[in-house]
DOTI-968197 format. One record per residue (C-alpha): x, y, z negated; residue number from 1; residue in one letter. Coordinates in steps of 0.05 Angstrom, whole numbers, plus 32768, in hexadecimal, padded with zeros to 4 digits. Layout:
BEGIN
{{X,Y,Z},NUM,A}
...
//
This chain:
BEGIN
{{82A2,7C91,7DD1},1,X}
{{8285,7C9C,7E03},2,X}
{{8270,7CEA,7E06},3,X}
{{82A2,7D15,7E1F},4,X}
{{82CD,7D46,7DE9},5,X}
{{82A1,7D87,7E03},6,X}
{{8264,7D61,7DFA},7,X}
{{8266,7D46,7DBB},8,X}
{{8246,7D65,7D82},9,X}
{{8238,7D6B,7D35},10,X}
{{81EE,7D7F,7D1B},11,X}
{{81D1,7D84,7CD3},12,X}
{{818E,7D85,7CC3},13,X}
{{8161,7D9A,7C91},14,X}
{{8123,7DB0,7C7D},15,X}
{{810E,7DF1,7C43},16,X}
{{80FA,7DB5,7C18},17,X}
{{811F,7D76,7C17},18,X}
{{814C,7D65,7BED},19,X}
{{817B,7D45,7C2A},20,X}
{{819F,7D59,7C60},21,X}
{{81AB,7D26,7CA5},22,X}
{{81EB,7D3B,7CCA},23,X}
{{81E8,7D18,7D06},24,X}
{{822B,7D0B,7D39},25,X}
{{8244,7D01,7D85},26,X}
{{8290,7D1E,7D66},27,X}
{{82BE,7CE5,7D56},28,X}
{{82E8,7D0A,7D32},29,X}
{{82B2,7D21,7D0C},30,X}
{{8293,7CD9,7CFE},31,X}
{{82D1,7CC5,7CE6},32,X}
{{82D8,7CF9,7CBD},33,X}
{{8290,7CF1,7C9E},34,X}
{{829F,7C9E,7CA0},35,X}
{{82D2,7CA9,7C5E},36,X}
{{829C,7CD2,7C32},37,X}
{{8265,7CBD,7C3E},38,X}
{{8234,7C7E,7C62},39,X}
{{8211,7C76,7C97},40,X}
{{81C5,7C7A,7CAC},41,X}
{{81B8,7C6B,7CE8},42,X}
{{81ED,7C54,7D28},43,X}
{{81D7,7C62,7D70},44,X}
{{81F8,7C41,7DA3},45,X}
{{81FF,7C43,7DED},46,X}
{{820F,7C07,7E12},47,X}
{{8220,7BE4,7DD2},48,X}
{{824D,7C1F,7DB8},49,X}
{{8240,7C4C,7D7C},50,X}
{{8247,7C96,7D99},51,X}
{{821D,7CBE,7D68},52,X}
{{820C,7CA1,7D14},53,X}
{{81DB,7CCA,7CE8},54,X}
{{81F3,7CD3,7CA0},55,X}
{{81C5,7CEA,7C6C},56,X}
{{81E0,7D10,7C30},57,X}
{{81CE,7D3E,7BF6},58,X}
{{81B4,7D85,7C16},59,X}
{{81DB,7DAE,7BDF},60,X}
{{8224,7D92,7BF8},61,X}
{{8213,7DBE,7C2F},62,X}
{{8234,7E00,7C20},63,X}
{{8240,7E41,7C4A},64,X}
{{827F,7E6E,7C45},65,X}
{{827C,7EB6,7C4B},66,X}
{{82CB,7EBF,7C5D},67,X}
{{830C,7E8A,7C69},68,X}
{{8334,7E8F,7C25},69,X}
{{837E,7E96,7C36},70,X}
{{83AD,7E72,7BFA},71,X}
{{83E8,7E96,7BF1},72,X}
{{8417,7E6D,7BB8},73,X}
{{844F,7E74,7B98},74,X}
{{8485,7E2F,7B92},75,X}
{{8476,7E2B,7B54},76,X}
{{842A,7E2E,7B56},77,X}
{{8433,7E04,7B9F},78,X}
{{845D,7DCC,7B72},79,X}
{{842A,7DC6,7B32},80,X}
{{83EC,7DC3,7B71},81,X}
{{841D,7D78,7B8C},82,X}
{{8418,7D67,7B3E},83,X}
{{83CB,7D67,7B38},84,X}
{{83C0,7D4F,7B7D},85,X}
{{83F3,7D03,7B6D},86,X}
{{83D3,7D08,7B34},87,X}
{{8392,7D04,7B39},88,X}
{{8396,7CD6,7B78},89,X}
{{83BD,7CA2,7B47},90,X}
{{838A,7CAF,7B15},91,X}
{{8349,7CA0,7B4C},92,X}
{{837B,7C60,7B75},93,X}
{{8375,7C42,7B2F},94,X}
{{8333,7C4C,7B1A},95,X}
{{8326,7C33,7B5F},96,X}
{{8353,7BF5,7B4F},97,X}
//
């Protein structure tokens, strides 16, 4: 991408009465992340190269948090979490096949 990293940005835009929001980004890391979960709505190209992407998603997916939570897990809790995640991944891969 031809935009310097210090100029790459992400803008989330929505109106009060709408049900969707638009996520516009020139940040290559965000484009990679968002491509994995949403379909591109519009691509902005410059000299044939994609420099920005827009996604239109449900506004209810946006959330605000008051603080970051740091979890302290015991080894047993961590092992249970690993087992749950592994089972979920296996179930998802079987459903997708």
